[in-house]
C-alpha positions, 0 to 999 in steps of 0.5 A: 438389895438381897433376896430376903430383903426383896421378898420382904418388900414385895410382901409389904407392898402386897399387904398394903394393897390389901388393906388400903381402904377403897382399893380392891385386890385388883387395884380398882377403886371401890365406891360406896353404894349409891342410892336410887334417890336422895331427898333433901327436906328443908323446913322453912323457919324451923329452929333446931330446938323444935326437934328437942322441945317437941320430941316427946310427942313425935310419932315413930317414923316421922322426925324420929325415923331420922333422929334415931337412925341418922347423923344429927349435928346439934351445933349447926349454924349459919355463919352469915348475917342475913338469915332469910328464905332466898339466901338460906335455900341457895346456901344449902344447895350451893354449899356457900354463902351470899358473898359467892352465890349472890342471893343477898336477900329475898330482894335487893336494890339494883343500883343500875335501874334504881329499883328493887329486884326479886331474887328469882324474877325473870322478865324473859320468862312466863308463868306456866299454869296448865297444859295450854302453854305459857300465860302472859304473866312474868315468870321466874328463874335461877338466873341471878344465882351464881354458880352451881348447885348439888343438883347441877353437879349430879346432872352434869356427872350423869349426862342428865340421866339423873333427874333433879326435881324441886318442889315448894310452896314458895317460888324462890325456895323451889327455884334456888334449890333446883339450880340451873339445870333441873329436870323440873321445878314446881311451886304453888300459886296461892291465888289459884290453889295449884302448882305451877312452873315457868317457861325456863323449865317447861312450856306447859305443865306435864299431864300429871301436874295438870291432873293433880291440880284439877283434882283440887287438893284444897277441896279436901279441907273445906269445912275443916277448922284448924284445931290443935292435936290432943297431944299438942303441948299447951294447947289442950284441943284449942281452936286456932283458926276457923274459916267463916264461909258466906251463905252459898259461898263455893269452896274452895274459892279465893277466900278459902284458899287464903285461909288455908294458906295459913294452916298446917294442912298446906304441908299435906298438900305439898307432900301429896304433890311430892309423892305424885312427883316421885311416881310420875317422874319415876324418881328412884327408878332409873340406873342413876341416882335422882335428887328430890328437894322439898321445902315445906313453906307454911311453917314460916307463915305460921311462925311469923304470925305467932312466934316460936313459943306459941301453941300454934307453932307447937301444933304445926311442928307435930303435924309436920312430923305426922305428915312426914311419917306418911310421906316416908311410908309412901317413899318406902312403898315406891322406892324403898327406904333402903335405897334412899338417903334423906337430909333434913335442914332449914333455911333459918330460925326465928326470933321470939315475939317482942311480947315474949322478949319483954316478958322474959327481959331478954332484950329491947323487944320491938325495933324501930327501923324507921328511927335508924333510917331517919337518923342516917338521913338527918346526919347526912343532910346536916353534914352535906345538905339536902338529899334524898340520901338513902334509897332502897334500904342501905343504899346511898343515892348516887345522884345526890352524892354527885350533886353534892360532890361527896365521895362514897366513903365520906357519906358511908362514914357519916351514915354509919356513925349515925346508924350506930348511935340508934339504941337498937343497933349492935354494929354497922359496917360500910361498903368500904370496910367490906370491899377492902377487908378492913374489918374487926377480927370478930365472928360478927364481922365475918358473918357480915362479910359472908352476906356481902356481895359487892355487886348487889349489897348496899353501902351500909350494913346495919346489925340490930342488937340481939332480941331487937325484932323489926315487926309492927305487932308485939305478937308477931316476929321475924328473922334475918339477923346473925344471932343463934335464934335465927342461925341455928337449924337442924342438919340430919343425914340419914341413909346407908352412907351415914353413921348414926349418932349425935355429933356435937362438933360444929357444922354449918348448912354449907356442909350439906351439899359438900357432904352429899357430893362427897358421898356420891363421888361428885365434883363439889358445887362450884363455889362450895366452901363447906366441908364434907362431914367426914366423921359421919360418913361410913 
């Protein structure tokens, strides 16, 4: 090589070193500025359209803080079929679906014990409600969650210097977000009106939690009613709910706590506790990034009772907006919003009420799950003899199969055909199909496969038709299906690592943990299947 050619090559190498992103002139990798605190806010039963329908009435620095300055993914949908609290919270923080993380429902039938199991129940733990130590009441833990969460990876990467705290009204939401090795996890005891934990995490409550409980936060709402805000659409100052106290009844007592649990005031209590956690756990005050996960649960309770198009849900959404504005202001004072990343999402959406569905001619309305079960039971009895054939929902009774000399695949086929004949059923899948992969090439089949874990799922997987809602009352509703009203939820990323804007490219809630992990330079959670949303990363 000639001298001139050699000089040209050296110049090209030098220029390449200068302009390769993420490499300094000394050859050292440059990492993005890490925040002092990452806050992940999950609102239970919060459809994406709540952010658009009610936005004209949002205040400046509640949801609008995130929407105006964050990366808003408007086509964000769960790609699985069992949209519920336990699976949703596990999915968001593991970056994968129930086929991998194992939380196939809020509860499922355990074939070994022939009993239903709750997704976070743990007979080897005890509930902790105060400074005096454990109670005799069985507690909860994440031992049924398979694989790591974002918090687990953050703690491992910093030799536990990073703190990870998880808070919710619901035990399963707090526990599944918190993962296996958090600093602390707290949830709300509705009967006692206090925040609690279990011996999996601590043998007694820290002094600050005990002090918060002793201040009796519910007391501030004694004598208040739930009336709509003046600006709530379609409400006009309506009185939604009033507590009828008995003569000389103390407040707050168990009756009052039961009433309060169905009002938006619970978000205020939960966020006040979250503020106390930031101060007392010194979140965002150390040399390493900390993580706080918060799930606001009461929106789900209100939504089940009234439906997504009700003035109650409209008012609850506006009150959530204002409660978040106060929380963000407190966060700015304690940590500084410039030092914080915030993510907003939800564990699932919700269907309209059967009354709304029928009024607008959208579909069947109220579904009859009992009729489906009866059709399956009758078909199996007719084909093979007396049962019982079904236990725990979609699980075949193994003792009856053995007694009648019937193979699982034979019984599955008969059961699936019977269930598919019911008028409210869109599709039926069997264990044999799901275990062998012999599935139709369809989005629905893919969603069902993401919900199926062979050790925990049933033998028959029934998908109801769109707008077929399995509830007892026409003005109630629920979720749990694969359709977009259940599956589409917000995903907003706010902070110095993210490019503000509206993103219409498809995303999934499984992308949340991988995106934050990538921005922090962490190993992805062990089973993560979602992808970093690189288009929104600076």
